[in-house]
Each structure stands twice: as structure tokens, then as C-alpha cells.
C-alpha positions as CSV (number, residue, x, y, z in Angstrom):
1,M,66.1,88.4,128.8
2,P,68.2,91.5,129.6
3,I,66.7,94.6,131.2
4,I,69.3,97.2,130.3
5,K,68.8,98.9,126.9
6,S,72.4,98.4,125.7
7,A,72.2,94.7,126.6
8,K,69.0,94.3,124.6
9,K,70.8,95.9,121.6
10,R,73.8,93.5,122.0
11,V,71.4,90.6,121.9
12,R,69.9,91.9,118.6
13,V,73.3,92.6,117.1
14,A,74.7,89.2,118.1
15,S,71.8,87.3,116.6
16,K,72.2,89.2,113.3
17,A,75.9,88.4,113.3
18,A,75.3,84.8,114.1
19,T,72.9,84.5,111.2
20,R,75.3,86.2,108.8
21,N,78.2,84.0,109.9
22,S,76.1,80.8,109.6
23,K,75.2,81.7,106.0
24,T,78.8,82.3,105.2
25,K,79.9,79.0,106.7
26,R,77.1,77.2,104.9
27,T,78.2,78.7,101.6
28,L,81.8,77.8,102.3
29,R,81.0,74.2,103.1
30,S,78.8,73.7,100.1
31,A,81.4,75.2,97.8
32,I,84.1,72.8,99.1
33,K,81.7,69.8,98.9
34,S,80.8,70.6,95.3
35,F,84.5,70.9,94.5
36,H,85.2,67.5,95.9
37,A,82.2,66.0,94.1
38,A,83.4,67.2,90.7
39,I,86.9,68.5,90.7
40,T,87.1,71.1,87.9
41,G,88.7,74.5,87.5
42,D,85.4,76.3,87.9
43,N,84.6,74.5,91.1
44,A,88.1,75.3,92.4
45,N,87.6,79.0,91.7
46,S,84.3,79.1,93.5
47,A,85.6,77.2,96.5
48,Q,88.6,79.6,96.7
49,S,86.4,82.6,96.4
50,A,84.1,81.2,99.2
51,I,87.2,80.8,101.4
52,D,88.4,84.3,100.7
53,I,84.9,85.7,101.5
54,A,84.9,83.8,104.8
55,V,88.2,85.2,105.8
56,K,87.2,88.7,104.8
57,K,84.1,88.5,107.0
58,G,86.1,87.1,109.9
59,V,84.4,83.7,109.9
60,I,87.6,81.7,109.6
61,H,91.2,82.5,110.3
62,K,93.5,83.4,107.5
63,N,95.9,80.5,108.3
64,K,93.0,78.0,108.1
65,A,92.0,79.6,104.8
66,A,95.6,79.1,103.5
67,R,95.5,75.5,104.6
68,K,92.1,74.8,102.9
69,K,93.3,76.5,99.6
70,R,96.5,74.3,99.7
71,Q,94.3,71.2,100.2
72,L,92.1,72.2,97.2
73,A,95.2,72.8,95.0
74,A,96.6,69.4,96.0
75,A,93.3,67.6,95.3
76,S,93.1,69.2,91.9
77,K,96.7,68.3,91.1
78,V,96.0,64.7,92.0
79,A,92.9,64.7,89.8
80,G,95.0,66.2,86.9
81,T,93.2,69.5,86.6
82,K,94.8,72.9,86.9
83,V,93.4,75.6,89.1
84,P,93.3,78.7,86.9
85,A,95.2,81.5,88.5
86,K,93.2,84.4,89.6
87,K,93.7,87.5,87.6
88,A,95.5,90.2,89.5
89,V,93.3,93.2,90.2
90,T,95.0,96.3,89.0
91,K,94.0,99.6,90.4
92,K,93.4,102.4,87.9
93,P,95.9,105.2,88.4
94,T,94.2,108.0,90.2
95,A,95.0,111.5,89.2
96,K,97.3,113.0,91.8
97,P,96.3,116.5,93.1
98,A,98.3,119.3,91.6
99,V,101.1,120.3,93.9
100,K,101.1,124.0,94.5
101,K,104.4,125.7,94.2
102,A,105.8,127.0,97.5
103,V,105.6,130.8,97.5
104,A,108.6,132.4,99.2
105,K,107.4,134.7,101.9
106,K,108.9,138.1,101.9
107,A,110.5,139.3,105.1
108,P,108.5,142.0,106.9
109,A,109.8,145.5,106.4
110,K,111.8,146.8,109.3
111,K,110.4,149.7,111.0
112,T,112.8,152.6,111.4
113,A,112.9,154.3,114.7
114,T,112.1,157.9,114.6
115,K,114.2,160.3,116.6
116,K,112.5,162.8,118.9
């Protein structure tokens, strides 16, 4: 058991992360197993979604995710089912802030020298 306060905190943070990562991995494995048990479009979508979530959380590498998705697509193709394409998420256009017109600055008035 660590003595230093920051080391104690790292132990707590690491245990929370390990729990979170193990839940994500379990969800990923169960989604892939359910896909292979009954290959349908809905199962394929849930499996791909689980893969995407695992990548987003940093549990698996993006190249491994691409490989898994490719394997799922190949398996569904062999089974004769099509994987429905995900709908592209379109962002709503945001209102751009009004651009202020540049105001030309006037040159400062020159001071005239007074004669003495």
C-alpha cells in the first residue's frame, strides 16, 4: 500500500479505469458473440457500435477495430445478410457571429508649432 498521497490517488484512479475498461471489453465481446450466434443486420449494427465505443474509450486500437469490423462485414456477406450502412451524422449549421465592419481610423491631427 502506498504511503504518499498522490500514489494513493493513482491507485484509486487506476482501479476505476480498470473497472470501466473491463465493462467496455465485456460489452464488446458479448456483442460480437451475439452477432456470430445469429448473423443479422441488427446484431451487426450493435457489434459495430460496441467496437466504436471501445475505440473511443481507448480500450482497443483503431486498427484492431477496423480489422474486427471488416471480419464482421465478411461474415455477414457469407451469411447473405447486408450490414445496413450507418446514417451519416450531419451537423446543424450554426449561426456565424456577425462580422463587424472595420472602421477606418482617422489620422491624428498634426500639431502646429507656435512661433515665439
